[in-house]
N, C-alpha and C positions, 0 to 999 in steps of 0.2 A: 354560555361556557365561552364560543369560540369568541368573543368579546375580549375576555380575563387572559384566555391562552394568547390574541396577539398584543396585549398591553406587556404581559410579561415575557413573554419568549421573543427570542434572537432571532433574528434571520440570518442564513448565511448565503442566501441566493444562489443560484443555476448562473453561475457567470463562466466568461470563455475568456481568449489570451486578450481579448478586445476589453474589455472592463474588469478583469480582475488584476488590479495594480499593486498589490501590499507585496514587500520583500517576503524572498522564499522562506520556507521555513525551513531545519535545520534536519541535519539525519542524528537521530538522537544516541546512536551508537560512536560517531568518530568525534572529532573539534566541537566542541561546544564553544560558538563563535557569538559574542553577545551580539542584540540586536544595536542600531543606532540609537533609540531611544527606548527607555525603558518602560515595560509594561503600565498604562495605567491601572490604578486600580478600580476593585470593583470585584460582584458579587460572582458568582461560577455556577454554572457552566458559560465559560467565554465562548463563542463562535468567531471566527478569524473570517476575512475577506480570504481567498484563495490565492494565490499565484497559476498561471495558464500548467498546462504540460507542458511541455518540451516535445516536440515531435518530427521524427526523421527515419532514412532509412537505415540510421548508427549511429555509433557516437563519434563518427569524424564528420558528421553534416554541417558544424558550427563551424562559420569563419571567425579571424579573428577582429576583422571589421563590425561583422556583425554583432558580436559579446561587444564592441565596447557602445554599438548605436543601441544595443535594446539596456545596457544597462547607465544610460548617459542618465533618465530620468531618476532613478534611484541614488547616482552619485548626485542629483541635485539635493534630495531629500535629507540625505545622511549630512549636506553639507549643512544645511539648515538648521538642523539639531544639532550638529554638533556640541554647540556650544553649553548644552542638554545634556552631553553622556561624558563617557571618556571615551576615551580615545580605545574605538577595538579595529580587529582584523578586517570586519566586514567594510568597517568604515575608512580603510585605506583606498588614496587612490588606486585607480588603477592602472595605470604606471607603476607604482612600486608594488600591489600584487605579482603583474608578469615577471616583474624581476626577481620576487621572489619563488616564484616557481620555479624559473629556470634552471634557480639551481636543485629540483627535485630530480627524483630518478622514475621511471616508467610506472615502478608497482606505487611508490608514494603519490607520483599524478593519478592514478585507479582511486587510489582510496583518499585522494583529497576530491577528485569530482563527486562524492554521494555525499560530504556535507551541506551543499547547496547549492539550488539552482546555477548562479553565479560561478561557486568556484565549477562547476561543472561548465558550464563553456569554456572557463579559462585555463583549465588543464586540457580540454580536447584541443585549446587553440598549440600545447604544447606535444598529444601524444595523443594518437587514436591507435585502434587495435579492438579493445575489449567488446566482445558479441555472444550473443548466445543463440544454441542450436540445436536444433532436435532430430536424433533417430531412430529413426523408425522400422522395427525388426519384426523378421516373419521368422515363424516357427522352425524353417530352414536352415536360418542364421543370417540370410540375403539381410543386409541393410542399406538402407535412403537416408542418404545425409541432407538436413537443409538450415541454411542459414536464415537467422530473422531477416522480415523483410520490412519491417516499421516500428518504433519503440516510440511509449509515451513517457518523461517522468515526472512524476507526480511529486506531492511535498513528501512521500514518507515511501515512498515504492517504485519501483519502472514496473511498465506493463510493456511488455514483449510480443510480436505477432507474426505467424508464418502464415501466408496463404500462395496459392500458385495453380496450374493445370493441369501438372503433373504427379499426382497425389497416387501414389500405392493403390491399390485395393485393399478396402478396409477388410474385407474376410481374412487377407492371408495374412494380417498381422498379430501379433501376440504383445508385444511391450513397447513405448516410448523411452524414449533415455533424452533429458531434458540437461544441457550443458554450457559451462560458460568456456568460451572459443576465445584465445591472447594469441597475438604469434610470439615465437620460439624466440626468435632475433626481434627487440625494440632496440629503438637506436631513439637515445632521446630528441633529436635532432631533424629525424627521417621517420617519413609516414611509412606502414609494415609492407612491403609488396604485398598483393592480393592472391598470390598462387604461391606465398611460402611456407613454409612448414607452418601446424599450429598447432596448440595444447590445449588439451581437453579436461576439462575438470567436471566430472559426472555431478551434476545437482542433486536431482529426485530423478526417480525409476517411477514409472506407468505402465500399468496393466490393461491396456484395452478392451477385456474381457468384461471391463467393470463399467462398461457403456451400456447401460442398462436404467430401463424404467427407474429405479432406485435413483438413482446418478443424475435424473434429467431434469434442470431447472426451469425451462422456460424453451418457448418455440415459437415462432413467426411465421408467416407464409410460404416461404421458402425453407426454411431452416429448423432443428432441433438444436440444441447447446446443453453438451453434458458439464457438470462439474468435477475432478476428480482431485481430493485433497493429497499432496496441497498444491492449493491455487490455479490449479490448471483446468482453463475451460478448452473445448471441443465441439467444434461444430459439426453438423451431419446435414447434407443436403436432404428434404423429406421424400424424394422420388426416389433418388439413386441409393439413399442411405450409406453412402461415400462422405469421404473428407471433406469440406467448404473450408475450414480456418483451425487454427491452434493459435490460443491466448495462454501465454503466462504472467499468472501476478507473483511479483517479487518484490519482497520486503527487505528497504535498504541493510537491515540488521545481518551482521555478518555476510552480507551479499558479495562484498570483492575478493571475502576469503574461500566462498563457496565454488566463487565464480574463475577462480584462482590456485588453491591449491591444491586442491583435489585431483586424481588422474582420473583418465575413462574409462573404468571401471567400479572406482572407488571415490564415494563422495568425502572430501574433505571432514573432519571428526573435529568440533571443538576442543581445546582442552580443557581436562578435568575443572571444575569449579568448587573454591573452595570458597566455605558456605560464609556467610556473613551472620555472625554472631548477634542474638537476637537478644538487649539488655532489657526487655519486660516481655517475655511472651504471652504474659497474661493480660496484655490489651490489646492482643489479635493483632492487625495489621493497621499504621496509619502514616498519613502525609504518601498516601500513591496520587499520581499522577496519569491521568489517559489524553491521549489523543487519537480522534477518530474519523474518518472521511470517508463521505460515498460518492462515488464518483464513476461517470462511465459515457465513454465516449468524447473525452476534453469537457466535458458540463461538472461541477461539485454541486452536489446536493446537500451534502453538510459537512463542516471542515471545522470541528469544535475539540476545545480543552478545557478538561474536567479536571480541577486543583484539589488537593485536600481530600482525598479519596480516603474511609475509614473504616474498617468492620470490626467485629468483637468477636472473643476467642469461640462464644458461644454458636455461631455463624454459619457451623460444621453441620453437612448435610449429604448424604452419600457418597462421601471422598472429598466433597468439594467446598470450599468458603465461602461464601457470596458474599457479594460489595456489589451495595445500590449504588450505580451512579444518578440516574433519572429516576426521582420515587413519583411512584402512582399518585400519590397521595396532597402532592403539592406544585398545582398548578404554577408556578414560579420559575419551574426548571423542564417544565415540557417544551419541547423545538420542533420546530416546522422545517419540511424537506421543500424547499423549493424549487419549482421546473417539473414538470414530468419523467417521475423514476424509468430509470432504461438504460438498458447497452446496447450501443450503436457496435454494428459491424460491416467489417467488409471484405471484399476478393477481389481479382483484378476483373471480375465481370461486376458482379452484383455488390450491392451493400443495404443493410438493412437496420433494424432498429428492434430488440426485444423488450415488451414493456414487465416492468417490475422487478427486473434484475440491473445489478449493478457492482461495481469492485467496492469490498469494505477492507479498510487499513486499517491497521487497531495498534495501537503502539504503548504499553503499559510501561511506566517506570515507578520504583519500586522506592523507597522514603531516603533512598541516599543518592536518587537519580537514575539509575542504574536501568536498563531495560531489563525488564522482570518477564514480559510477554510480550511477540511480535508476530504480527501476521499481515499479509493481505491474499483476500480471495473474492471468487464469485459468490458473490447470495443475492436471494431472490427474496420478496413478500407475499408470504402467501396467506388466503382469509381465514381467520380464524372462526372456528364456526359456536366456540363457547368462548369469552373471552374469557382471560383469566383474573379481571377484577369485577366482572359482571357486567351490566347495561349502564354505568352511569353516564357513558357519552353517546350522545346523539349522533351516530355513524358508526362503517362498517367498518371492523376490527383485524388488524393486520400484524402478522407478527415475521420477523427475521430469524432464524437461529444457524447459529456455526459451533462446529465443535472440533478437539482436536485434542492430542493427548495433552496439553498443556491448561488445558480448561476450554469453558463453553461461554457463549453470548447469546442471550436472551434479549431482542427488543420486541417490544410493541408497539401497532403505532394505530391514526384512528383516522379515519378521511372524512374530512370536512366538504360535503358537498356545496355548500353556502362557498365556500372561498377558494374549493378546490385545489385542496393542497393537505398534504399529509401531515400528523403531530405525532412526534415521537411523546410517548406518556410514560412509557418506561426502558430503560435500557440497565441490565444487571450483567454483570460478568460474574461467571463462578470458576473459580479459581481451582487448581488439582491440589490437594492436601498433600500429597506427596512433594508435588513442584515444589511449596512451598517449603514443609521441612527439608529437601534438601538443598535449598536455597540458606538457608537461614539457620540450619543445624536444630529443629525443630522438633518436637516430637507430639505436633497436633493428633 
């Protein structure tokens, strides 16, 4: 069985910044920038090479010359393939892009920076200032403000981290507010002053009383980590039961609006959605595309795109419509997670690695290419006592589950002892029927 899986599966590979050299993926929400060359035809699913996350203390950490050197190789590849593809914005010479960006205002540059890594670097050569902060609140009303210490820009998300020596006592805290932070006064040609006035846009409010065994997803010898939806990871020291670090996973979809257009107490609300009328509701969903990443600490374990997904109207159960991405019965669809799956963490004193945990980024596009369901969240693999599909595989079975108001993800994996790797043997999305009806104006 292992041999057949190896022959048919596609490996993403555990890659770091030194050996992952493919062009950056685009944000599904903003500009659609064509690649330098068309994607080769082939069966689905596809598993891509992924670009390494961009790390640094803030959005202003990339200098212009650094960006030019970083993308010199990409420019050379684009030039080689220019005869085979039409002219695209991403394929333009660096000097022309810099000139175009010079005409954009601050808000436009912030939006452009979420399109791709290349645009992120170029836009931040022109302006800086967007960041994220957490506000820890006591029952008495006292507040503790912390700016982010580190961040990593991934293909479809950004991972933001806070740590330090002066955390308040956890027992006195009640809530945590995650906010986007931007300078009130931003000039196209000047870097914002560090101590200038800031605008706070509330993204999500979290209840710290939820740090219980039900939200515990992993531990190592020093810390225990808890997951609070949406997308927040809280690390506590084992001995003191005090805060060690906080990590937020933020999907790019509407991230700029949520980080800049809300207020300190009220999150930004999306404009009302106008339903896309479905001209053939009796046929269910068709033409969907899924992009899913699994990564932790700069290493990608899976980076795959699945096209032409569909489901029938009859696949509705308990308020969800079932969308099969990887079929258990089809060995050709099974995929490996390459590398030792785990989530790296660090503070100003210690660092560590929590096994079987990772960050999952999901972007589901509907038939018109518009984002239908997007999230970025910590997940963990748990051992399955009774596999859903029996004991057809020679190996321990694990599962990964995620759930929010718009849907559920269920992934099943098998550990192959001989090759020491996990294989995804089943991946199913359960889409909320209420969300589908609201999106398409149907009555499923």
